[in-house]
N, C-alpha and C positions, 0 to 999 in steps of 0.2 A: 548529107555527109559534110563534115567540116567542123567548125568550132561552135559549140552550143552548150546550153545547160540541160542536163538530163531531165530535170524537173519540168522543163517546158513540154515534154512529151509524156512523161511517166508520173504516176501517182498524183494525177491532176484533179484536185478538188476545187469546186467553185465556192466552198464555204470556208475552208481552212487550207490556204496554199500560198498566196502571194502577199508578202510582207509589206508591199507598197500600199495595199488597200485593205488587207484582212488582218489576221493575228500577226504579232511581231515576234513571238517567241520561236526560236529555231525549231523546237520539236513540234510546233504547230504549223510550220511552213511545209512540212512533209512528214513522212514516216520516219521517226527518230531512229529506229533500229536499222534503217537502210543507210549504210555508210557509202553514199553514192559517189562515184569517181568525179573529182573536181579539183581544180587548183584553188588557191586562196581566194580567187574572185568568183568561184563556183562554176567555172567553165571547164569543159573537156574537149578533146578532139576525137572524132570517131564517126560512126554511121548508125542511123536508125532506119529500120525497115518495118513498115506496118501494113497490115491487110485489114480492110474494112468490109463488112457485110451487114447491111441494114443497121441494126443497133448494136452489133458486135464489133469489137476491134481486137486484133492481136498485134503486138509490137515487140520488137527486140532490138537491142543495141550492142555494139562492140566498140569499146572506147579505150583511150589512154588512161593512165593513172598517174598521180604525182610521183616524182622521183623520191622525194622524202615526205614524211607524214605532214599533211597540210601544207605542202610546199608549192611554190609558184610554177615550177617547171614540170612538164609532163613527159611520159615515155610510154612506149609500147614494145613489149617483148612477148611474142606468142608463147602462151602456157607458162609464163614467168611473171609478167607485169602487164595486166590488162583488166578491164572490167566488162562484165556481161550482165544483162538483165532481160527478163522475159515477163510480159504483162498481158493479162486478159482483161478486157473492159466490156461491160454491158450497160448501156444507157437505156433510160425509159423502162426500167424494170418495174413491174406492178403499176404501170401508168394508168391513171384515171382520166387525166386531161393534160393540157400543156403545162400546168403549174403543179401537178401532183404526180411525182414519179420518183424512182430510186435509181441511182447510178452506182455501179459496183466496180472496184478495181482490185485485182489480185495479182501479185507479182512475186517472182523468185529472182534472186540476184547472187552473183559470185564475183568477188574481186581477188586478183592475184597481184602481189607486190613484194618488195623487199622488206617484209614485215618482221618485227620482233615477236617472240612468243612469250606469254606471261609466265608459264611454268618454267621454261628454260631460264628466263631472267631471274626468277626466284632461286633457282639452283645454280646461279652463276658464281657463287662463292664470295660475293661482296656483301657488306653489311647492308647497304642500300641497293636494291636491284635496279638495273639500268636496262630498259627494254631495247635501247638502240644497240647494245652489245650483242644481242641475240638475233639480229636481223639476217634474213636469208631470202633469196629470190625464190618465187614459186609458192610461198605461203599463201593460204587462202582465207577469206572471210565470206561466208555464205549465209543466207537467211531469206526471209519472206516478209511481205507486207500485205495487208488486207484492209480495205476501206469501203464505206458506203456513205453516199450523200442522199439524204432523204428530204425531198422537197414537198411541202404541204401548203403551197400558196405563200402566204405572208410569213409562215413559220417554217424554218428549215433546221435540219439536224444532221450531224455527221458523227461517224464512229470510225476509229482507226486503230489497228493493231499491227505491231511489227516486232521482229526478233532477228538477232544474228547469233552465231555460235560463240562469239566472244573469246575465242582461244588466242587469237593473234591481235596485235595492237590496232587501235583505231587509226585509219589511214587518211581520211579525206574530210568527212563532214563534221561529226561531233561525237563525243564519247558517251554514246547510248547503246546498250546491247538489247534492252527490252523496253517497249513503250506501248502504252495504251492511252487513248485520248478520246474525248467526246465533247460535244458542245452544241450550242444552238445559235441561230441567226434570225433576228426578227426584222422584217422589212418595214420601213417607215410609212408605207401606205396605210398601215393600221392606225397611225395617228396623224394622217394627212401631211406627211413629209415623204413624198414618193421616192426621193433620191437618197434618203438617209437609211441607215440600218444600225442595229445594236447587236452585239455578239458577246457570248460568254462561253468559255471553254475550260476544261480541266484535263491535265495530262500528268501521268505518272511514269517516270523513267527509272530504269534499273540497270544494273551491271551483272555480267556473268560472274560465277564464283571465282574463276581464275583472275579476272580483272579486279575483283574486290581484294583478293589476297595480295595481289601485286601492289595496290595502293596502300593497303594496311601495313605493308612492310616498308613504306616510305618511298615507293616508286612514283614516278611522274609520267603522265601522258602529255600530249601537246596542249591539252586544255585543263585537265583536272589533276589534283594531287597536292596535298599540303603537309606531307611528312607522316601522317597517321590517318586512320579511318575508323570511325564508329559508324558503321554502314547503316544507311536508311535510304529508301527510295526518294528520289527528288520529285516532289509533288508541286505542281504549278497551277495556279488559277489565274486566268487572264480575262479581262473585260475591256471592251472599247466601244465607242460610239462614233460612227462615221457621219459627219454633218456636212451637208451640201451648202457651200457659202454662196457661190455665184458661178454661172456657166460651168466650167470644168474644174473648179477648185473645191477641195474637200479638206476639212479639219477633223482630226480624230484624236481626242483624248484617250489615253490607254493606261491601264493599271494592271500590274502583275504582282502576285504574292507567291513567293517561293519558299517552301519548307525543305530543310536538309540540302541546301545548295552544295553542289559538288559531292552529293551522296553522303554527306557527313552530318550525323545527328548533333554534333557539337557546334555546328555552324548555323547561322540564320536565326529566325527567318529573315527574308529580304523583301523589301517593298520597292517596286520599280514604277515610277510614274513617267509617262512620255506624252508628247504632243506631236502628232504627225501632220504636216501640211503637204498635200499632194495635188499637183496640177497636171491635167492632161493637156498636152500641147498639140 
C-alpha cells in the first residue's frame, strides 16, 4: 500500500516492458489498451493484494485516479473516481527446462473518473466538439489485456493483446483503445556477447468508433487530434540493440518507424532514432 506504479506489479513482461532497458515506445512498455491509473509521472496511490501458489499468481489493486485527464493530482471517490484491476498469472507454462517456458498474464480493469463522453460531446451543439464539456463523475472505462512471454533459450518471443470500450475519454496513460503487439528478443550469447541482446517488435494501435468520430469532427484529446481525421491504425515497428560497454553500463541504439501517426492516414510516416545510455548504480 502506498505510492507506486501499477506496471511494477501488473502486465509485467521480461521481453517488452521496461523502457530503461527494453523497447521505448509507450505501447510496447505495456498493454496499450489498458488506460492504467497514474499521474503525469506514472505513479498512483493505492493498495495491491496478491496470492501466490506454486507457479500461479492472482493479484488485484484499488487505486486513485487523476483529477483531470493526464493530470498531476490524484483523487479517490468510491464508485465515482477510482481504478481497479484484476490479473491472473501463470509462469513456467509448457516448461521443458529453466530456459524454455511460457509465462501468461490475463487481466481485467475498470476505471471510474470525471470523464467526458465522446457521443455526448458530438451532440453538444458546438461546431467543434469539446470532450471536457461533457465530463461527469462515475463514468467508466473497462477492458482487458492478455499476454504471453515465450522463452526458447537464446530466442524469446512475446505476444500482447488489449482492448477497452472506448466510450469515454482517455484519462491517464495514452490514447489507445485497441492494441496488438508481437516481437522477438535474441540473446547475445548466440554471437559470444553474453550481456548483449537484439529485439524487434511490431505493434498496431486503434481507436473505438466513438473516439474516431470525435476526432474526425475536430475534437481533441490530451494527446491526439489535429482538426480532422482520415482514420488509419497507427502501426509501429521498433528495433534496438542493447550493447554492454563495461561493468553495468549499456548503450542501446534504437529505431522506430511509425505509419499513420495520430491515427491519421494524411500524416507521416515518421522515423525516430534514439540512443539510450543506461548505467546500473
